[in-house]
N, C-alpha and C positions, 0 to 999 in steps of 0.2 A: 331346762331353762326356767327361771323364776317367772311367775306371772307378772309380778310387780317388784321392782327393786328401787328403793330410795337410798340415795347416797349423799352423805354430808349435807343434808338439807337444812337450810336456815330461812326463816321468814321474819320479816319486820313489818309492823304497822306503825306509821308515824314515828319512825326512828326507834320504836320500842321492839326489842327482840322477843318474838313469841316462841320460836323454835330455833334451836341451835345445834348444828352438826348431827342431825338425826339420820341414822342408818336403819333400814328396815327392808325385809324382803318376805314375800309370800310365795310359797311353792304350790304347784297344783294339788288340790285336795286338802290343803291345810286349813285348820281353824286357828286363827290368831286373834286374841282378844287384847285390846288396849285399855288400860285402866289409868286413872290419874285424877287429881283434884280439879275443881273448876278453874278455868284459866290456864290449864297446863298445856294447851295447844293441840288437843286431840282432834277437834273439828277442823282446825287449820291444816293439820296433816291430811285429813280426808279431802279438803278442798284442793290441796296441792296435788294429790293423787288424781283427782277428777279434772284437774286443769282449770279450775275456776278462779284461782288466785295466782299472782306472780310470786316467785321465790327470790330470795336475796342471794342465795348461794346453793350450790349442789344441784342435783337433778333427779327426776323421776323417770325411770325407764320401764316401759310396759312391753309385754310380749306383743309382737305384731299381730294385729287382728283381734286383740283382746276384747272380749265382750264383758262389760261390767253392769251388774244390777245394783241399784242403790235404793236403800230403805231409809228415809229421813227420820229425824226425831219425831216430827209431827207434821201433819198436813191439814190445813183448815179447809173445810168444805161448808159452804153456806147451808145450814140445816133446812132452809126453805127450798133448796134446789132439788127438784125431783129427778134423781139420777140413780139408776140401779147399779149394782156391782158390775154386771156385765157391761153396761155402757161405760162405766168408769174405766174398766180394764181395756176397752176398745178405743179409748182416747189416744192410746199410743200410736195408732195408725191402722194398717191393714191386718187386723187380728180377728180370726174367726172364732166362732163359739166353742169349737172343740179345743182350741188353744187356751181359751179362758177357763174351760172346765179342767183341763190338765194342770194349769197353774194353780187353781184353787185347790185341787186335789193335793198337789205338792205342798201347799201351804197349810194343809190340814183342815180346810173348811170347804168341802166339796158341795155343800148344800146352799151356798149363799148367792148363787148366780143371779137370782131374780129379786133378792132382797134390796130394799132401799138403803143407800149409804147412810142416810140420816138416822136409820134405826139400828145400826150396828153398835154393839158394845165396844168398849175400848180395845179389848183383846181381839175381837173379830175385825175391827178396823185395821189393826196392825197386821193381821194375817192377810187382809186384802192388799195392803201395801206390799207385803212380801210376795204375794201372788203376782202383782204388777211388775215387780222386779224380776220375777222368774220367767215371765212370758217369752222373752227373747233367748232363753236358755243360756244364761251368762256363764262365763268361765270362773268368775269370782263375784261374790256378793259383798257389798259394803253396807254395813248397818251402823248408823249413827245414833246411839242410845235409843234403839228401836223399842225398848220396853219401858221408856219413860211414861209415867202415869199409870202403869199397870201395878196391881198388887203383887205380893210375893208369889202367890199361886199362878197368876197369869204370866209373870216373868219366867218362872220355872218351866211352865208349859211351852212358852215361846222358845226358850233355849233348847228344849228337847226337839221341837219341830225343826229348828235350825240344824241340829245334829242329824236329824232324819234326812233333810235336804242334802247335806253333804254325803251321807252314806248312800243315798239313792241316786244322786246325779253326778257325784264326783266334783261338784262345784266347791271351790275354795271359799272360805269365809274370812273376812276381816271386819271385826266389829268393835265398837266402843261400848264399854259398860259404864253406866253411871252408878251402878250398884257396886261400890268399890270392894265389898267383902264377899260378893257372890260371883263366881265364874263357873260356867258349866264344866263338868268333868271331862268333856270331850275336847276341850281346848288343847291343841298341841303345844302352843306357846302363849305366854302372857308377856306383854310389853308394858312396863310401868313408865309413864311419861310425866315429866314435870318441866316443860321447856326444853328438855333433852331426855334421852333415854337413861333413866336411873338404873334400871335392871331389866333383864329379860331372861326367859327360860320357861321351863315347865311351871305349872301353877305351884307345885310344891317348892321349887327353887325360889320363885319370886316371893312366896309367902314367908320364907325364912330369911330373905335378904334384909340387911340392916337399912337399906335405902327405902324399901317398902314400909318397914316398921316405923321409920322416922316420919314418913308422910302420913300414914294412916293409923298410927298408934297401935295399941294392943287390946282394943275393945273386944276383938274376937280372938284374942290370944295371938294377934299378929298374923292370923291365918286367913287364907281364902277359903271360905266354906264351899265345899264341892258337892253339888247335887249329883247323886249317883242314879243311874238308870239302867236296870238290869235287862238288857235286850233279850237275854236267853230265857227269861222267866215266862213260862207258858201262860201263866195267869194274865200277863200283860197282853199277850197275843189274842187271848180269848175274850178279853174285856177291854176293848180300845177306849171305852169311855173313862176308864181309870186314869188315862193320860191327862185328863183335865185337872188332876190334882197333883201337887208336888210331892215327890218322894222325900222323906226326911233326909236332912244332910247327915248321913251316918258315917261320913269319913271326912276328915279334914287333914290338910297338910300342916305339918309342924316344922 
């Protein structure tokens, strides 16, 4: 059974159609990436899945008892507020320190427990938001442009961590990418959205689709640049700090 199944979904704001007849499903363990220009309805689709907005037509069906973790685009915390990472993670409710440590470990930042939130870098802050989403051991993670504001190296590193989360926990991933030309190689499927589903499939299939090229042009040869990460390379296992740097995009889909 699919974790989430969206069928014939339409959404209107003030009589303006934002999404029309959208179909989407996410199966256990999948990584599905949604790309699309500004105003294409990506965030509205997420809100419909989370149940925070009304739909005009269609429906969203979720697996009974589905646990969803959500990582927003950004979260503002008053920089003068003295709050540690541990305290922030425990705002969810009855969460013990061991659960906080495990979540930070899964997010790739195990040493931040006692750090002040106000002193985190942009990349560290997003990893803490990821840890917060992982605390309840979700069946699926929804990430809404979670790398917004990060540089290319930070984005690539975050994408690899998401891949690690899927591989280690079996958690499915549904994420919106604001970087229209960059999608991690681990994505099982890419959905191109522009008020409706323009095209969908593997990154290679979407990159070569006329609908994708019409939206995003051919500035990168019409291709989705794919970051490759060689998990079997022993050097990577021996030097974990190397993961802080992006591997060059040495393979693109044509």
